[in-house]
C-alpha positions as CSV (number, residue, x, y, z in Angstrom):
1,M,-150.0,-7.9,52.1
2,V,-147.0,-7.7,49.7
3,I,-147.6,-4.5,49.0
4,K,-148.3,-3.4,53.0
5,L,-145.2,-5.2,53.8
6,D,-142.8,-3.1,51.1
7,L,-144.5,0.6,52.5
8,E,-143.4,-0.7,55.8
9,L,-139.7,-1.6,54.4
10,D,-139.8,1.8,52.8
11,A,-141.0,3.7,56.0
12,M,-137.9,2.1,57.7
13,A,-135.8,2.5,55.3
14,I,-136.4,6.5,55.5
15,T,-136.1,6.9,59.0
16,G,-132.4,6.0,58.9
17,E,-132.4,4.1,62.4
18,S,-129.3,1.8,62.4
19,H,-128.6,-0.9,64.3
20,S,-125.6,-2.0,62.3
21,Q,-123.5,-2.0,65.2
22,F,-126.1,-4.9,66.5
23,H,-125.5,-8.7,64.3
24,V,-128.3,-11.0,64.5
25,L,-128.2,-15.1,63.6
26,A,-131.5,-16.0,62.0
27,V,-132.2,-19.9,61.6
28,D,-135.0,-21.0,60.0
29,D,-135.5,-24.5,57.6
30,S,-138.0,-22.8,55.2
31,V,-136.6,-20.8,52.6
32,I,-139.7,-18.2,51.9
33,D,-139.6,-17.5,55.9
34,R,-135.8,-17.4,56.2
35,K,-135.7,-14.7,53.2
36,L,-138.2,-12.7,54.8
37,I,-137.0,-12.5,58.0
38,E,-133.0,-11.7,56.9
39,R,-135.2,-8.9,54.7
40,L,-136.8,-7.6,57.6
41,L,-133.5,-7.6,59.5
42,K,-131.6,-5.8,57.2
43,T,-133.9,-3.2,56.2
44,S,-133.7,-2.7,60.0
45,S,-130.1,-2.1,59.2
46,Y,-128.9,-5.0,61.2
47,Q,-126.1,-7.2,60.5
48,V,-127.4,-10.5,59.7
49,T,-126.4,-14.4,59.1
50,A,-129.0,-16.6,57.9
51,V,-128.6,-20.7,58.3
52,D,-131.1,-23.3,57.6
53,S,-130.6,-25.5,60.5
54,G,-130.2,-25.7,64.3
55,S,-126.8,-27.7,63.7
56,K,-125.1,-25.0,61.0
57,A,-126.1,-22.3,64.3
58,L,-124.0,-24.1,66.6
59,K,-121.0,-24.7,63.7
60,F,-121.2,-20.6,62.9
61,L,-121.2,-20.3,67.0
62,G,-118.3,-22.4,67.4
63,L,-120.1,-24.8,69.8
64,H,-119.8,-28.6,69.7
65,E,-120.9,-31.2,71.4
66,E,-119.2,-34.3,73.2
67,D,-118.2,-37.2,71.2
68,D,-121.0,-39.3,73.4
69,H,-124.2,-38.3,72.0
70,S,-126.1,-40.8,74.1
71,N,-125.4,-38.4,77.7
72,P,-128.3,-36.1,78.0
73,D,-126.6,-34.0,80.3
74,T,-123.7,-33.5,78.0
75,V,-122.9,-29.7,78.1
76,P,-121.5,-28.2,75.1
77,S,-118.5,-26.0,74.7
78,V,-116.9,-23.2,72.6
79,S,-113.6,-23.9,70.9
80,P,-112.0,-21.2,70.9
81,N,-110.5,-22.2,67.4
82,D,-114.3,-22.4,65.4
83,H,-115.7,-19.5,67.2
84,Q,-116.9,-16.9,64.7
85,E,-115.0,-13.7,64.0
86,V,-117.9,-11.7,64.2
87,E,-119.8,-10.9,67.4
88,V,-123.4,-12.6,67.4
89,N,-125.7,-10.2,69.5
90,L,-129.3,-12.0,69.1
91,I,-130.3,-15.4,67.9
92,I,-133.8,-15.5,66.4
93,T,-134.7,-19.0,64.9
94,D,-138.2,-21.0,64.3
95,Y,-139.7,-23.5,66.5
96,C,-139.9,-26.3,64.1
97,M,-137.2,-27.7,62.1
98,P,-136.3,-31.3,61.5
99,G,-133.0,-33.0,63.0
100,M,-132.9,-30.0,65.9
101,T,-135.6,-27.6,66.9
102,G,-135.6,-24.3,68.0
103,Y,-136.0,-25.4,71.6
104,D,-133.0,-27.9,71.5
105,L,-131.0,-25.0,70.1
106,L,-132.2,-22.7,72.9
107,K,-131.1,-25.2,75.4
108,K,-127.5,-25.6,73.7
109,V,-127.3,-22.5,73.7
110,K,-127.5,-21.4,77.6
111,E,-125.9,-24.3,78.6
112,S,-123.0,-23.0,77.5
113,S,-121.0,-20.5,79.4
114,S,-119.5,-18.7,76.4
115,L,-122.5,-17.7,75.1
116,R,-125.5,-18.2,77.5
117,N,-125.8,-14.3,77.6
118,I,-126.7,-13.9,73.8
119,P,-130.3,-13.1,73.5
120,V,-132.4,-16.0,71.8
121,V,-135.7,-15.0,70.2
122,I,-138.6,-18.0,68.8
123,M,-140.8,-17.9,66.1
124,S,-143.5,-20.1,65.4
125,S,-146.6,-19.9,62.9
126,E,-148.7,-22.2,65.4
127,N,-149.7,-20.3,69.1
128,V,-149.5,-22.9,71.3
129,P,-149.5,-21.7,75.1
130,S,-147.8,-24.7,76.5
131,R,-144.9,-24.1,73.8
132,I,-144.7,-20.4,74.4
133,T,-143.9,-21.1,78.3
134,R,-142.0,-23.7,77.9
135,C,-139.4,-21.7,75.6
136,L,-139.8,-18.9,78.2
137,E,-139.2,-20.5,80.8
138,E,-136.1,-21.9,79.2
139,G,-134.5,-18.8,78.8
140,A,-136.0,-17.3,75.7
141,E,-136.5,-13.5,75.4
142,E,-139.2,-13.2,73.0
143,F,-142.0,-15.7,71.1
144,F,-143.1,-14.5,67.7
145,L,-146.1,-15.7,65.7
146,K,-145.0,-16.1,62.2
147,P,-145.7,-14.1,59.7
148,V,-142.8,-12.3,61.6
149,R,-143.4,-8.0,61.4
150,L,-141.6,-5.3,61.5
151,A,-143.0,-3.9,65.0
152,D,-141.7,-7.0,66.6
153,L,-138.3,-6.6,65.6
154,N,-138.5,-3.4,67.5
155,R,-138.8,-5.3,70.3
156,L,-135.0,-7.1,69.8
157,K,-132.9,-3.9,70.1
158,P,-133.6,-3.3,74.1
159,H,-132.7,-7.0,74.7
160,M,-129.4,-6.6,72.4
161,M,-128.8,-3.4,74.6
162,K,-128.7,-5.0,77.7
163,S,-127.5,-8.5,76.7
164,K,-124.1,-6.2,75.2
165,I,-124.0,-3.5,78.7
166,K,-124.0,-7.0,80.4
167,N,-120.8,-8.0,78.6
168,E,-119.6,-5.0,78.7
169,K,-119.2,-4.6,82.9
170,Q,-118.8,-8.7,83.1
171,G,-115.3,-7.8,80.8
172,D,-114.3,-4.7,83.2
173,Q,-115.0,-6.9,85.7
174,E,-112.3,-10.0,84.2
175,K,-109.6,-7.0,84.0
176,L,-110.2,-5.9,87.2
177,E,-110.0,-9.3,88.7
178,K,-107.3,-9.9,86.5
179,S,-105.5,-6.3,87.7
180,E,-105.6,-7.0,91.1
181,I,-104.2,-10.4,90.9
182,Q,-101.0,-9.2,89.2
183,S,-100.7,-5.8,91.6
184,E,-100.9,-8.7,95.0
185,Q,-98.2,-10.3,92.6
186,Q,-96.0,-7.5,92.2
187,K,-96.2,-6.2,96.5
188,Q,-95.3,-10.0,97.5
189,P,-91.5,-9.9,97.9
190,P,-89.7,-13.0,96.2
191,S,-88.9,-16.0,98.3
192,Q,-85.8,-16.4,99.8
193,P,-84.1,-19.6,100.3
194,Q,-83.9,-20.9,103.8
195,P,-80.5,-21.4,105.2
196,Q,-79.2,-24.2,106.2
197,P,-78.6,-24.9,110.1
198,E,-74.5,-25.0,110.3
199,S,-73.4,-28.5,112.2
200,Q,-71.3,-27.6,115.3
201,P,-67.8,-29.0,115.4
202,Q,-67.3,-31.7,118.1
203,P,-64.6,-30.8,120.5
204,Q,-61.7,-33.1,120.4
205,Q,-60.2,-34.6,123.6
206,S,-56.7,-34.4,124.7
207,P,-55.0,-37.3,124.1
208,L,-54.2,-37.2,127.7
209,L,-57.5,-37.0,128.7
210,Q,-58.3,-40.2,125.9
211,Q,-56.1,-42.9,128.2
212,P,-58.2,-44.7,130.7
213,N,-58.7,-44.4,133.9
214,N,-57.0,-47.8,135.3
215,N,-53.6,-46.0,134.2
216,K,-54.3,-43.7,136.7
217,R,-55.8,-46.1,139.3
218,K,-52.2,-48.4,138.3
219,T,-50.1,-45.4,139.2
220,M,-51.4,-44.8,142.6
221,E,-51.9,-48.2,143.5
222,E,-47.8,-48.8,142.6
223,G,-46.8,-45.3,144.9
224,L,-48.7,-47.2,148.1
225,S,-47.8,-50.6,147.4
226,P,-45.7,-52.5,150.4
227,D,-43.4,-54.7,148.3
228,R,-41.1,-51.4,147.8
229,T,-37.4,-52.2,148.0
230,R,-35.8,-52.3,151.6
231,R,-32.6,-51.8,152.8
232,R,-30.9,-53.3,155.8
233,Y,-28.7,-51.4,158.3
234,N,-27.2,-54.0,160.8
235,G,-30.2,-55.7,161.8
236,I,-32.3,-52.8,161.3
237,T,-35.0,-52.1,158.3
238,T,-35.2,-49.3,157.1
239,M,-38.2,-48.1,154.9
240,V,-37.1,-46.3,151.9
């Protein structure tokens, strides 16, 4: 078995097939299985980061959960300050691990809006159909039975290529939308302040017009008053 594996590794190395542009995060609590998958991936010229637990995988991905662990509906989020500098193109994880299982890790990744496009592959030494179906329905791309072989790894590249193209299209779409928003903002003229309506001055009345009407009436009554001064000449009363 070991001789056959070494021959397969040498054959893969001689072909010169390079996938160095892809980075794989391998998760397995078993030292032997973790070293084996790491060796297979590196022989296939993949960049590899190997961790021994699901929690360490989340930490490497920059994924953190809210403080309230009692709420099962809590959605994890990505902290920009903690996110890894190296892009992860695929996650391959063991199913049976203490603490956080591979299925739990799969759910955490798929619930994250920033990481859900990363392909996830599950490995297990137990061929349980219900377990396989459960993982595939949750979003796993593949389910490998251990021990993993080089022929299995040949099925990884299409998933990574698909994810990479999808991420590039999504990035281009976001750039296009941002450019359109900036273009619309530049076309809009700056808002002008609304002019305040000028108050019309109230016409001032002439002092003569402000006199009470009773003055005019008084003047007219005086002109028609019968008590005007009369003069008498030789017994004749004369109206003046």
